[in-house]
C-alpha positions as CSV (number, residue, x, y, z in Angstrom):
1,M,13.3,16.0,8.0
2,K,10.0,16.9,9.6
3,E,9.5,15.6,13.2
4,T,5.7,15.4,12.8
5,V,3.8,14.5,9.7
6,K,0.1,14.3,8.9
7,V,-0.8,11.1,7.0
8,G,-4.1,11.1,5.0
9,L,-5.8,7.8,3.8
10,I,-8.7,8.0,1.3
11,Q,-11.1,5.1,1.5
12,V,-13.9,5.2,-1.0
13,E,-16.3,3.1,-3.0
14,C,-15.6,2.7,-6.7
15,E,-18.3,3.1,-9.4
16,E,-18.3,1.4,-12.8
17,S,-17.3,4.7,-14.4
18,V,-13.6,5.2,-14.3
19,E,-14.0,9.0,-15.1
20,A,-16.4,9.3,-12.1
21,N,-14.0,7.5,-9.8
22,I,-11.1,9.8,-10.9
23,N,-13.1,13.0,-10.4
24,Y,-14.4,11.8,-7.0
25,T,-10.9,11.0,-5.8
26,F,-9.6,14.4,-6.9
27,T,-12.3,15.9,-4.6
28,K,-11.3,13.7,-1.7
29,I,-7.6,14.6,-2.1
30,K,-8.5,18.2,-1.9
31,D,-10.6,17.6,1.2
32,A,-7.7,15.7,2.9
33,A,-5.2,18.4,2.0
34,A,-7.6,21.1,3.4
35,N,-7.6,19.2,6.7
36,G,-3.9,19.2,7.0
37,A,-2.8,15.9,5.3
38,Q,0.7,16.1,4.1
39,I,1.2,12.5,2.7
40,I,-1.9,11.2,1.0
41,C,-2.3,7.6,-0.1
42,L,-5.1,6.2,-2.3
43,Q,-6.4,2.7,-2.3
44,E,-5.1,0.0,-4.7
45,L,-6.2,0.4,-8.3
46,F,-7.9,3.6,-7.3
47,N,-9.7,4.5,-10.5
48,A,-11.6,1.3,-11.2
49,Q,-13.7,-1.4,-9.6
50,Y,-11.7,-4.5,-8.8
51,F,-11.7,-6.2,-12.1
52,P,-9.5,-9.3,-11.2
53,Q,-12.6,-10.9,-9.8
54,S,-13.0,-12.6,-13.2
55,V,-10.7,-13.5,-16.1
56,S,-11.3,-11.5,-19.3
57,P,-9.1,-9.8,-21.8
58,A,-11.4,-6.7,-21.5
59,G,-9.7,-6.0,-18.1
60,Y,-6.5,-5.1,-19.9
61,E,-8.3,-2.1,-21.4
62,L,-8.2,-0.5,-18.0
63,A,-4.4,-0.2,-17.9
64,I,-2.8,3.2,-18.5
65,P,0.8,4.2,-19.1
66,A,2.9,6.0,-16.5
67,E,2.8,9.1,-18.9
68,S,-1.0,9.2,-18.9
69,S,-3.0,12.3,-18.5
70,V,-4.4,11.0,-15.1
71,L,-1.0,10.7,-13.6
72,K,0.1,14.1,-15.0
73,E,-3.0,15.7,-13.3
74,M,-2.0,13.9,-10.1
75,A,1.4,15.5,-10.3
76,E,-0.1,18.9,-10.8
77,L,-2.4,18.4,-7.9
78,A,0.4,17.4,-5.6
79,E,2.3,20.6,-6.6
80,E,-0.8,22.7,-6.2
81,L,-1.7,21.3,-2.7
82,K,1.9,20.9,-1.6
83,V,1.3,17.3,-0.6
84,V,2.9,14.0,-1.3
85,L,0.6,11.7,-3.3
86,I,0.8,7.9,-3.5
87,V,-1.3,6.9,-6.6
88,P,-1.8,3.1,-7.2
89,F,-2.8,2.4,-10.7
90,Y,-3.0,-0.4,-13.4
91,E,0.2,0.2,-15.5
92,K,0.6,-0.6,-19.1
93,A,4.3,-0.8,-19.4
94,A,4.5,-2.4,-22.9
95,R,2.4,-4.4,-25.3
96,G,1.1,-7.3,-23.3
97,V,3.0,-6.3,-20.1
98,Y,1.0,-5.0,-17.3
99,F,1.9,-4.1,-13.7
100,N,0.0,-3.3,-10.5
101,S,1.8,-0.1,-9.7
102,A,2.0,2.9,-7.4
103,A,3.4,6.3,-8.5
104,V,4.9,8.6,-5.8
105,F,4.7,12.3,-6.3
106,D,6.5,14.7,-4.1
107,A,5.0,18.0,-2.8
108,D,6.5,19.8,-5.7
109,G,4.8,17.6,-8.3
110,T,8.0,15.6,-9.1
111,C,7.5,11.9,-9.7
112,L,10.0,10.3,-7.3
113,G,9.4,6.8,-8.8
114,I,7.1,3.9,-9.3
115,T,6.8,0.8,-7.1
116,R,5.4,-2.3,-8.8
117,K,3.6,-5.0,-6.8
118,N,6.0,-7.9,-6.3
119,H,3.7,-10.6,-4.8
120,I,0.8,-11.5,-7.1
121,P,-2.0,-13.6,-5.6
122,D,-4.2,-16.0,-7.3
123,G,-7.4,-17.4,-5.8
124,P,-11.2,-17.3,-6.0
125,N,-12.1,-13.8,-7.1
126,Y,-8.5,-12.7,-6.8
127,H,-7.2,-13.7,-10.3
128,E,-4.4,-11.2,-10.4
129,K,-1.8,-13.5,-12.0
130,Y,-3.8,-13.2,-15.2
131,Y,-3.5,-9.4,-15.2
132,F,-0.2,-8.5,-13.5
133,V,3.4,-9.3,-14.1
134,P,5.4,-9.6,-10.9
135,G,7.1,-6.3,-10.1
136,N,10.7,-5.6,-11.3
137,T,11.3,-2.4,-9.3
138,G,12.4,-4.2,-6.1
139,Y,11.5,-2.3,-2.9
140,P,12.5,1.3,-3.4
141,V,12.0,4.0,-0.7
142,Y,11.3,7.6,-1.4
143,E,12.7,10.6,0.3
144,T,9.9,13.1,0.3
145,Q,9.6,16.6,1.7
146,Y,7.7,15.2,4.7
147,G,9.7,12.0,5.4
148,V,11.1,8.8,4.0
149,I,8.4,6.4,2.9
150,G,8.1,2.9,1.4
151,V,5.2,1.3,-0.5
152,G,4.0,-2.3,-0.6
153,I,0.9,-3.0,-2.6
154,C,-1.9,-5.2,-1.1
155,W,-0.5,-8.9,-1.1
156,D,3.0,-7.4,-0.5
157,E,1.7,-6.1,2.9
158,W,1.4,-9.6,4.3
159,F,5.1,-10.5,3.8
160,P,7.4,-9.5,6.6
161,E,10.4,-9.5,4.2
162,V,8.9,-6.5,2.4
163,A,8.6,-4.5,5.6
164,R,12.0,-5.3,6.7
165,I,13.7,-4.4,3.4
166,L,11.9,-1.0,3.3
167,S,12.7,-0.3,6.9
168,L,16.4,-1.2,6.4
169,Q,16.5,1.4,3.7
170,G,15.3,4.1,6.0
171,A,11.6,4.2,5.5
172,D,9.8,6.0,8.4
173,I,6.3,5.1,7.3
174,L,5.2,2.0,5.3
175,F,2.2,2.6,3.1
176,Y,0.1,-0.3,2.0
177,P,-2.6,0.5,-0.6
178,S,-5.0,-2.5,-0.7
179,A,-8.2,-4.0,-2.2
180,I,-9.2,-6.7,0.1
181,G,-12.6,-8.0,1.3
182,S,-14.8,-11.0,1.3
183,E,-13.6,-14.6,0.5
184,P,-16.2,-16.0,-1.8
185,D,-15.1,-19.6,-1.0
186,H,-15.3,-18.9,2.7
187,P,-18.3,-16.6,3.1
188,E,-18.3,-17.1,6.9
189,L,-14.8,-15.7,7.2
190,S,-13.5,-12.1,7.6
191,T,-9.8,-11.6,7.1
192,R,-9.9,-8.1,8.6
193,P,-8.6,-8.9,12.1
194,A,-5.7,-10.9,10.7
195,W,-5.1,-8.3,8.1
196,E,-4.9,-5.6,10.7
197,K,-2.7,-7.7,13.1
198,A,-0.3,-8.9,10.5
199,I,0.4,-5.4,9.0
200,S,0.5,-3.5,12.3
201,A,3.0,-6.1,13.6
202,H,5.4,-5.0,10.9
203,G,5.6,-1.7,12.8
204,I,6.7,-3.5,16.0
205,S,9.3,-5.7,14.2
206,N,10.8,-2.7,12.4
207,G,10.1,0.2,14.7
208,V,8.1,2.2,12.0
209,F,4.7,3.7,11.4
210,V,2.3,1.8,9.2
211,A,-0.5,3.2,7.0
212,A,-2.8,0.8,5.3
213,V,-5.7,1.9,3.1
214,N,-8.5,-0.3,1.7
215,R,-11.6,0.3,-0.4
216,V,-15.2,-0.3,0.6
217,G,-18.5,-1.2,-1.0
218,T,-19.8,-4.2,-2.9
219,E,-18.6,-4.9,-6.4
220,K,-20.2,-7.8,-8.2
221,E,-19.5,-10.8,-5.9
222,M,-17.1,-9.1,-3.4
223,T,-17.6,-6.8,-0.5
224,F,-14.6,-4.8,0.6
225,Y,-14.3,-4.2,4.4
226,G,-12.4,-0.9,4.5
227,G,-10.8,-0.7,7.9
228,S,-8.0,1.6,6.8
229,F,-5.7,2.4,9.7
230,V,-2.5,4.0,11.0
231,S,-0.4,2.3,13.6
232,N,2.7,3.3,15.5
233,P,6.1,1.6,16.1
234,M,4.7,-0.3,19.0
235,G,1.9,-1.7,16.7
236,E,-0.9,0.3,18.4
237,I,-3.7,1.4,16.1
238,L,-3.7,5.2,16.4
239,Q,-6.9,5.6,14.2
240,S,-9.0,3.4,11.9
241,L,-12.0,3.7,9.6
242,T,-15.1,1.5,9.5
243,D,-16.6,-0.3,6.5
244,E,-17.9,3.0,5.1
245,E,-16.3,5.7,3.0
246,G,-14.0,8.1,4.9
247,I,-10.9,10.1,5.1
248,L,-8.4,9.3,7.8
249,I,-6.0,12.0,8.9
250,Q,-3.5,11.1,11.6
251,E,-0.4,13.0,12.8
252,V,2.6,10.8,13.6
253,D,5.7,11.8,15.5
254,L,8.7,10.5,13.8
255,K,10.8,10.8,16.9
256,E,9.0,7.7,18.2
257,I,10.9,5.6,15.7
258,D,14.2,6.2,17.6
259,S,12.7,5.9,21.0
260,T,11.0,2.6,20.1
261,R,14.1,1.1,18.5
262,N,16.2,2.1,21.5
263,L,13.7,0.2,23.6
264,L,13.2,-2.9,21.5
265,Q,16.5,-3.6,19.9
266,F,15.4,-5.7,16.9
267,M,17.6,-3.8,14.4
268,R,20.7,-4.1,16.6
269,D,20.3,-7.8,17.3
270,R,19.6,-9.0,13.8
271,R,21.7,-11.9,12.6
272,P,21.7,-11.7,8.8
273,D,24.7,-14.0,8.7
274,T,22.3,-16.8,9.9
275,Y,19.4,-16.1,7.6
276,E,20.6,-18.0,4.5
277,L,17.6,-20.2,4.4
278,L,15.4,-17.2,3.8
279,L,16.9,-17.0,0.3
280,K,15.6,-20.5,-0.6
281,K,12.2,-21.4,-1.9
282,E,12.2,-24.6,0.2
283,A,14.2,-25.2,3.3
284,F,14.2,-28.9,4.1
285,R,15.4,-29.9,7.5
286,A,18.4,-32.2,7.3
287,P,17.9,-35.6,9.0
288,S,19.6,-36.0,12.3
289,N,22.1,-38.8,12.8
290,V,22.0,-38.4,16.6
């Protein structure tokens, strides 16, 4: 396993043209690789504008199968550049069955697997339950040529359970491809500070590096705030982007995982035998007779 790894996050604005978005992203991947990035992560649903803002059967036409030419080209690009690629896409798994997914390609072009988004939000301008079936892949980790990684897609990133499961399986870096921005029913509110704090805190609780990548730009009624960042096992933001397009490249020292866990013994002191209530949808407090 490599001791140091260069993470690359690609934060861009999406056009209406899917083909233009794909070609633009290919260019950005090459730029990131040329600047030393070894594990490169794209934003959620990288090749299209965020269509779940509204409900329409036309949105299903954007889905592609895992065997699509786009993903084959991504595999070839990963092999050519000798980089690991995390490619979030709208997956057509079967007739009428669609997932919000991310394919992971190793540096030799091998597809190590696909993670499907488990937590599906539903709210004003985030009508994802109409488009996506909840994931059925669980929370896999991937042993790449540059380290062991885990992937949680957007809404997944808010849930501490996801980060814990990925970390327990040996993930060194948690990648969170996202598409998050303005809240149309609360125009005065920005969730960016909470987003950054909640996700970077997973690094503290689990002693891992975190890499979150978001999109930017205005699409119909929504403006995406970017803010892609990488944080260390102490939750410190090592580098972040603004609300404009950019490529973030950050070297991380994986030795910090052991040194941090030896200092903050959260893994040692876990009490899974007392966590039964976490497996229940509702956990009512029993009335006291005292």
